[in-house]
C-alpha positions in Angstrom: 47.3 110.4 120.3 50.4 112.6 120.9 52.0 114.1 124.0 50.8 113.3 127.5 47.3 111.9 127.2 44.6 113.2 129.6 42.5 110.8 131.8 39.6 111.0 129.4 41.8 110.4 126.3 43.3 107.3 127.8 39.9 106.0 128.8 38.7 106.5 125.2 41.8 104.8 124.0 41.1 101.5 125.8 37.3 101.3 126.4 34.3 100.4 124.3 32.0 102.2 126.8 32.6 104.1 130.1 30.2 105.1 132.9 31.7 107.4 135.6 31.0 106.5 139.2 29.5 108.9 141.7 32.1 110.4 144.0 32.0 110.7 147.8 31.5 114.3 149.1 34.2 115.8 151.4 34.2 119.4 152.7 37.5 121.0 153.1 38.4 124.1 155.1 39.9 127.0 153.1 43.1 126.0 151.4 42.8 122.4 152.5 43.5 120.5 155.7 46.8 122.3 156.3 45.5 125.7 155.3 48.2 125.8 152.7 48.3 129.3 151.2 47.1 129.3 147.6 46.0 125.7 147.5 42.4 126.5 146.6 43.8 128.6 143.7 46.0 125.8 142.5 43.0 123.4 142.5 40.9 125.9 140.6 43.6 126.3 138.0 43.9 122.6 137.7 40.2 122.3 137.2 40.1 125.0 134.6 43.0 123.4 132.7 41.7 119.9 132.7 37.9 120.1 133.2 38.3 117.7 136.2 37.6 118.3 139.9 40.2 115.8 141.1 43.3 114.0 139.9 41.5 110.7 139.1 38.5 109.7 137.0 36.8 106.4 138.1 34.1 104.4 136.4 33.0 101.1 135.0 33.9 100.2 131.4 34.0 97.5 128.8 37.4 96.7 127.4 37.1 94.5 124.3 33.9 93.1 125.8 35.1 92.5 129.4 33.7 94.7 132.2 36.1 96.3 134.6 36.5 99.2 137.0 38.9 101.8 135.5 40.9 104.4 137.5 42.5 107.0 135.2 44.8 109.6 136.6 44.7 113.2 135.3 48.3 114.4 135.4 47.2 117.9 134.4 45.5 118.3 137.7 48.3 119.0 140.3 50.5 116.4 138.7 48.1 113.5 139.2 48.9 113.7 142.9 47.1 111.9 145.6 45.2 113.8 148.3 42.3 113.0 150.6 39.7 113.4 148.0 41.7 111.3 145.6 41.8 108.6 148.3 38.0 108.9 148.7 37.5 108.2 145.0 40.0 105.3 144.9 38.4 103.7 147.9 34.9 104.0 146.4 36.2 102.5 143.1 37.7 99.5 144.7 34.6 99.0 146.8 32.4 99.1 143.7 34.7 96.5 142.0 34.3 94.1 145.0 30.6 94.6 145.2 30.1 93.8 141.5 32.9 91.3 141.1 34.9 93.3 138.6 38.6 93.4 137.9 40.4 96.8 138.5 42.5 98.6 135.9 44.5 101.6 137.2 45.7 103.8 134.3 48.5 105.5 136.3 50.1 108.9 135.7 51.1 110.5 138.9 54.0 112.3 140.6 53.1 111.0 144.0 51.5 112.4 147.2 50.2 116.0 147.3 52.5 118.4 149.2 49.7 120.8 150.1 48.0 118.1 152.2 51.2 116.8 153.9 51.0 113.6 155.9 47.2 113.3 155.3 48.1 112.9 151.6 50.8 110.4 152.3 48.6 108.2 154.4 46.3 107.7 151.4 48.9 105.2 150.3 48.0 103.0 153.3 44.4 103.4 152.4 44.9 102.4 148.8 47.1 99.5 149.8 44.3 98.2 152.0 41.7 98.5 149.2 44.0 96.7 146.8 44.6 93.9 149.4 40.9 93.5 150.0 40.3 93.3 146.3 43.1 90.7 146.0 41.5 88.7 148.8 38.2 88.8 147.0 39.8 86.9 144.1 39.7 89.9 141.6 42.4 90.7 139.2 44.2 94.0 139.1 46.0 95.1 135.9 48.0 98.3 136.0 48.9 100.4 132.9 51.9 102.7 133.6 51.7 106.0 131.8 54.2 108.9 131.8 55.1 109.6 134.6 54.4 106.9 137.2 56.4 107.8 140.3 56.3 107.9 144.1 53.6 106.2 146.0 51.4 105.8 143.0 54.0 103.5 141.5 54.6 101.7 144.9 50.9 101.0 145.4 48.6 101.1 142.3 51.4 100.3 139.9 53.8 97.8 141.4 51.1 96.3 143.6 49.0 95.1 140.7 48.9 91.5 139.6 50.0 92.4 136.0 51.9 95.5 135.1 51.9 96.9 131.6 53.6 100.1 130.5 53.6 102.5 127.6 56.9 102.9 125.8 59.3 105.5 127.2 57.2 106.2 130.3 59.1 107.5 133.3 58.6 104.9 136.0 60.3 104.8 139.4 59.8 105.4 143.1 61.9 108.5 142.9 60.5 111.3 140.8 62.7 113.4 138.5 63.1 116.2 141.0 64.2 114.1 144.0 66.7 111.7 142.4 70.5 111.9 143.0 72.0 114.4 140.6 74.1 111.7 139.0 71.3 109.2 138.6 71.1 107.5 135.2 67.7 108.5 133.6 67.6 105.2 131.7 67.1 103.4 135.1 63.7 105.2 135.6 61.9 104.0 132.5 59.2 101.4 131.7 61.8 99.4 129.7 64.2 99.3 132.7 61.4 98.1 135.0 60.6 95.2 132.6 64.2 94.3 132.4 64.4 94.3 136.2 61.4 92.1 136.6 59.2 94.8 138.1 56.8 95.0 135.1 55.5 92.5 132.6 55.5 94.2 129.2 55.9 97.4 127.3 52.9 97.8 125.1 52.7 100.4 122.2 49.8 102.7 122.5 48.1 101.4 119.4 48.1 97.8 120.8 47.0 98.8 124.3 43.2 98.2 124.0 43.7 94.7 122.4 46.4 93.7 124.9 44.5 94.9 127.9 41.3 93.2 126.7 43.1 89.9 126.2 44.6 90.1 129.7 41.1 90.9 131.2 39.5 88.0 129.4 42.1 85.5 130.5 42.3 86.6 134.2 38.5 86.6 134.6 38.3 83.0 133.2 38.1 81.0 136.4 37.6 77.2 136.1 37.6 74.3 138.5 38.6 71.7 135.9 42.3 70.7 135.6 44.3 71.5 132.6 44.4 68.6 130.2 47.8 66.9 129.7 49.5 68.1 126.5 50.0 65.6 123.7 53.7 64.5 123.4 55.3 66.2 120.5 58.4 64.1 120.2 59.1 60.4 120.3 56.1 58.1 121.0 58.0 54.9 121.8 59.5 54.3 125.2 63.3 54.3 125.7 65.0 50.9 125.8 67.4 51.8 128.6 68.1 54.5 131.2 71.0 56.0 129.1 68.8 55.9 126.0 66.2 58.0 128.0 69.0 60.5 128.9 70.2 60.8 125.3 66.8 61.3 123.9 65.9 64.0 126.5 69.2 65.8 125.8 68.8 65.7 122.0 68.8 69.1 120.4 66.0 67.8 118.1 63.7 67.1 121.0 60.8 69.7 121.2 61.2 72.3 123.9 58.7 74.4 125.9 57.9 77.0 123.2 56.8 74.3 120.8 54.6 72.7 123.4 53.1 76.0 124.4 52.4 77.0 120.8 50.7 73.7 120.1 48.6 73.8 123.4 47.3 77.4 123.4 45.3 79.3 120.8 46.9 82.5 122.2 48.9 83.4 125.3 50.4 86.3 127.2 53.5 86.3 129.3 54.1 87.1 132.9 57.7 88.3 133.4 59.9 88.9 136.4 59.9 87.9 140.1 59.2 91.4 141.4 62.5 91.2 143.3 64.8 92.6 140.6 65.2 89.4 138.6 64.2 87.7 135.4 65.0 84.3 133.9 63.8 84.4 130.3 66.2 81.7 129.2 65.1 79.2 131.9 61.4 79.7 132.7 58.4 80.9 130.7 55.3 81.9 132.6 51.9 83.3 131.6 48.3 82.7 130.8 46.7 81.3 127.7 43.5 79.9 126.2 43.1 76.2 125.7 39.8 74.7 124.5 38.1 78.0 125.3 39.3 78.0 128.9 42.1 80.0 130.6 45.1 78.0 131.8 48.2 79.4 133.5 51.5 78.0 132.6 55.1 77.7 134.0 57.5 76.0 131.7 61.2 75.2 132.0 63.1 75.6 128.7 65.8 73.0 129.0 68.4 75.3 130.6 69.4 75.4 134.2 66.7 77.4 136.1 67.8 80.5 138.0 66.4 81.8 141.3 64.4 84.5 139.5 62.8 81.7 137.3 61.6 79.8 140.4 60.3 83.0 142.0 58.4 84.0 138.8 56.8 80.6 138.7 55.8 81.0 142.3 54.3 84.4 141.6 52.4 82.9 138.6 51.0 79.9 140.5 49.9 82.1 143.5 48.0 84.4 141.1 46.3 81.5 139.3 45.3 80.0 142.6 43.8 83.3 143.8 41.9 83.7 140.6 40.7 80.1 140.4 42.6 79.3 137.2 44.1 75.8 136.6 47.9 75.6 136.0 50.0 73.6 133.6 53.7 73.1 134.4 56.3 71.7 132.0 59.4 70.2 133.5 62.6 70.4 131.5 65.9 71.3 133.2 69.2 69.6 133.9 68.8 71.2 137.4 68.8 74.4 139.2 71.6 76.9 138.5 74.4 76.2 141.0 76.9 78.9 140.3 78.0 81.4 143.0 75.7 84.1 141.7 72.7 81.7 142.0 73.6 81.1 145.6 73.9 84.8 146.3 70.4 85.3 144.8 68.9 82.7 147.1 68.3 79.7 144.9 67.6 77.4 147.8 65.0 79.7 149.3 63.4 80.2 145.8 63.1 76.5 145.3 61.7 76.0 148.8 59.0 78.6 148.2 57.9 76.9 145.0 57.8 73.5 146.7 55.6 75.1 149.4 53.2 76.7 146.9 52.7 73.6 144.9 52.1 71.6 148.1 49.3 74.0 149.2 47.5 75.5 146.2 43.8 74.8 145.8 43.6 75.2 142.0 44.5 72.0 140.1 48.0 71.7 138.7 48.9 69.4 135.8 52.6 68.6 135.1 54.2 67.1 132.1 57.9 66.2 132.1 58.9 67.0 128.5 62.7 66.5 128.7 65.2 66.4 131.5 64.0 66.1 135.0 67.1 67.0 136.9 66.9 66.6 140.7 65.1 69.0 143.0 65.4 71.8 140.5 62.9 69.9 138.4 60.8 68.4 141.1 60.0 71.8 142.5 57.8 72.5 139.4 56.1 69.1 139.5 52.6 68.7 140.9 52.5 66.1 143.7 50.5 63.1 142.4 49.6 64.8 139.1 52.7 64.5 137.0 52.9 62.8 133.7 56.0 62.2 131.5 56.6 62.3 127.7 58.3 59.3 126.2 61.4 61.3 125.4 62.0 62.4 129.0 63.6 61.2 132.2 63.4 62.1 135.9 66.3 61.5 138.2 67.5 62.2 141.7 70.6 63.6 140.1 72.2 63.4 136.6 73.7 60.0 136.0 77.2 61.5 135.5 77.1 63.2 138.9 75.6 60.0 140.5 78.6 58.0 139.2 81.0 60.6 140.5 79.4 60.6 144.0 79.6 56.8 144.0 83.2 57.0 142.9 82.5 55.1 139.7 84.5 55.5 136.5 83.0 57.4 133.5 82.6 54.0 131.7 79.9 53.1 134.3 77.7 56.2 133.7 75.3 54.4 131.4 74.9 51.5 133.8 74.3 53.9 136.6 71.5 55.5 134.6 69.8 52.2 134.3 70.2 51.5 138.0 68.6 54.8 138.9 65.4 53.7 137.0 64.8 57.1 135.4 62.8 56.0 132.3 59.1 57.1 132.1 58.0 53.5 132.4 60.2 53.0 135.5 58.8 56.2 137.1 55.2 55.0 136.4 56.0 51.6 138.0 57.6 53.3 141.0 54.5 55.6 141.4 56.4 58.8 140.8 54.3 59.7 137.7 50.8 58.9 136.6 51.7 57.4 133.2 54.5 57.6 130.6 51.9 58.5 128.1 49.1 61.0 127.7 46.2 60.6 130.1 43.1 62.3 131.4 43.7 64.3 134.7 
């Protein structure tokens, strides 16, 4: 497919079968609700050019075997703009999705609200936001695909408001359309790639991979299960550490397996959730997403061994909230020396980000399973640990603070760091005896 794809073309690209929904009828006065001169003619020209009677095509479809409601924008019809009739179609599509318990996939290509309908067009954004919120409350997934362009209210509701946001390469994406930006604005900031880098979208997907990728996301996000995620097998040492300092050295060893190795061993396939939707990402500190384990969907949030930044905690919170709403069990892997504590982390609200994650894990209904796979450094690690459902690998430790810092706080010389580590009782077997973890070895949740 070349150039800007039509609504029907993008539907054909991603679906195995498509059935268009019936549309609500609405009678307009001549030239629309504002009696805008030439509006009827503009609509007629758009219909002649595209073969469509409105800027969206809505229906049910199968995408790689999973049924969903699709909303495809036709940019050739008045720039894919939203008017009252567009709102009617969108509301009907979301209502159908809730009635039949189907996920929703907006295939967005729009310039925003329709000028010829004024504020009546703009208020359709409130209407769409409500429909999306009701669908979210119903526990149904929403996966947006951003096409070129996705701007204005369409981006701020159907796009950015989705649970997962995928985008085609090079698509123009931003709240400000090309004709209303500052004259000196950098065009590179208004792209799909820039939105992924800023944590506002999850992935850029080439056109040829879109059907398979979308199908995989739909299968995973519709795989609700009440059973907890099994505890992963330990991949490193099997024997328990002899001392507290031995536990620290093994957890800090560069040869000790990290999160990517655990995730690869645990899941047959997985897809990544990226970004905190607040302008931040933490790809070096936190890995989040959904995968398939034993034929079931499991969500994961995994620390990588680095200090976790505020965006990492917020991304994990976003992931766990989504899994809770969809009824999907969660696996968390704890491995961090602690939360990032530099000045920039403070400016980005690291304390608030950790507090929010603590609160989410304390209140979610979906079961959460935690395995400590390396360093468990203070509250920055504990924030990702499930209360009462945490296990620890033999080559890990969990501590109120790093032994070196504990010694410094207690005004002990460096020579007493190893002794301090023992006194802190941070070994897996110590933690099990204290009741902090369930077992230092693999167990059944």
